N, C-alpha and C positions, 0 to 999 in steps of 0.2 A: 670570880664568876665570869664576867665579860669585860674586855678592855678594848676600847677603840683607840687605834694608834695611827696618828697622822692621816686621818681620813679627809680626802678631798673629793667633792662631788660636783660634776658639771651637769646641768640640765639645759637642753636647747642652746648650748654654747655659752651659758652663763655659769660662773662659779657660784654654787649655792652653799657648800660647806668648805671651810678653809682650815686645813691642818687641825682637825678635831681630835683631841686626846681626852678620853673620859674613862674612868675606872668605875665599874658597877659591881660592888662587892655584895656577897650574900647578906641577907638580913637588913639591908639598908633601903631607905626610901629617898630617891634622888629627884629633886624638882628641877626642871629645865624651863626657864622663863625667858620670854622674848616676844617682841612685836610680831604681828602677822607678817609672814614672808621672811622671818629671820633665819629659818632653817630648822625649827623644832620638829615638824612632821618629817622632813627629809632625814633627820638624824634617826628617828624611829624606823622609818622605811628602809634605811640602809642596814640597820641591825636585822630587820626582817628579811632582807634579801630582795626587797621590791625595787630597790634602786642599787645600781652597780657603781661603786666609787671609781673615780679616775685613778686613785692611788690610796694606799693605806690598808690596814688590817682590822678585822673584828675578831678578836681572839676569845674563844670560848673555853673556859676551864683550863687555861694556861697551855692549850695545845692546838686546838682546831681553829683554823682561820675560816670563819663563816662566809667570808667573801667568796671563797672557792667552792662553797656548798650550795646546792639548789635551795630555793626559798622554802620548799615544802619540808625540808629537814628541820626547820625551826620547831615545828610541833613535836617532832621526835625528841628534840633537845629540851623540851619542857618550857618553851618560850611562848607566852600568850600575848595577844595584841588586841587592844580595843581601839579601833581607829576613830578619828573625830566624827566621821559621818556614820558610825555604827555598823553599817552594812549588814543589816538583819535580812535574812531571806523571807520575803513577804508571803510566799506560798507555804511556808513551813510554820508549825506551831513554835512557840518559844522553847518548849522542851526539845523539840526536834532540832532547833537551831543550836541549843547547848550540847546535845548529844553528838551532833554531826562531826566535829573535829576528832572526837574520840573514836567514832565509828570508822572514820577514814584511816585512823592509825591501826585499826584492827583489834581494838581492845574488846575484851569479853563483856557481855552485857552486865554481869554482876559488878564488874569493875567500874563500868560507866555509871551504873546506878549508885554505887558508893560515892563516886565523885560528885554526882548530881546532889546527893543528900548533903555532902560537905559544903557545896556551893550554896545551897539553900540555908544552911546554918550561918554562913558568912553574910549572905545577902537574903534575908528572910522575905523581903518584898517580892522576890522572884516567884515564891510559891504560888501566889494567886495568878501570876502571869503565865505559868507553864502551859495551860491549855489554849491560850489565846493565839490567834494568828499573828505572825510577824507584822502583817499589814495593819493590825488593829492597835498598835502601840503608839502612845504619844512620844514626843521627842525624849522626854525624861525617862520614860519607861524603857525606851529603846536603849538608852545609855546604861541602865541597870542590867538589861538583858545582855548587852555587849560585854559588860564587866563580868557577868556570870559565865559567858562563853569563854572569855579569855582565861578565867580561873579554872575552867575544866582541864586545860592543859598547861597553864602557866605555873608549874610547880617549881621552876628555877628562876624565871624572870618574867615580870609582868609589865607590859608597856601600855600606858594609858595616855592617849592623845587628847588633850584639852577636855577632860571629862566633866569639868564644872561649867563650861561655857553653855549658857542657855538654860541651866537647871534652875527651877524654882527653889527658893531658900529651903523649903522642907525637904525636897529631894536631895539637895546639896548636903544637908545635914545627914540624911540617911546614907548617902554615898560615903561620907566621911566616917560614919559609924561602921560601915562595912569594911573599910580599909583598916580600921582599928581592930576589928575582929579577925581580919586576915593576918595581921601581925601577931596576934595572940595564938592563932591556930596553926599558922605556917611561918614560924619565925625566921626561917632560912631563905624565904623568897625575897629576891631583890625587886623593888617596884620603882619604875621610872614614870613620872608624871610631868607632862608638859602643860604649860598655861601661859596665856598672854598677860594675865593679871596675877601678880605674886600674892595679892591679898586673898585670892580665892583658895590658895593652898593652906593658909593658916599656919599651924604648927605641925602639919603632917610630915613634911620632909625632914630627914636628918641633915641633908645638905642641899643647897640651892646653887645652881649654875645659871649664869646669864648668857644667852646667845644673841649676838647682834651681827648682822651682815655675814652670817655663816661662821663667825668666830666665837669660841666658847671660853668663858672664864668662870672660876669658882668664886661665889660671893660668900658662902659660909659653909 
């Protein structure tokens, strides 16, 4: 699916990622665990094209180096991203937030509606949130909405940045159940989840990597 090869990233003159090599195969859930500032978010942002590496490649489907592609092409490639801070548009309803990336891609309305229905099946808690304003969501609800938006286009790769941080236990349980339904309904999707606390991931990941001072190693 996607492979990071010898990725090095500098930000403000400081080396943030150091020779990152990571294989993200279809149908796998990969956990990336590390302290704040270790490089978790920068790794996801590099895949998304929001950070330009000093060196290295992000190879998609064994051919395309995403580093050389504009960031907006990630949506076309079926890569969905739920950032740590959610980034929900406050003046739009939740449904409008979810539809937006598909509309930008020029998808037909019936295709968008079908995807929305699929997302609600995976994350049923979103159903009652659809008419609400983005500004009326709690932090936990915002994370559920951000997951739904990422699912609208993340049919190949789904990047979830610290989704369990700050979630109440009930919402954390619902989030975990949504990921389980995702694996059942979309078994080929690769999911990458970052967290500071490995205990929050439970038994969700197939493999866990540890990142420390920008260097990555596989733990299991």
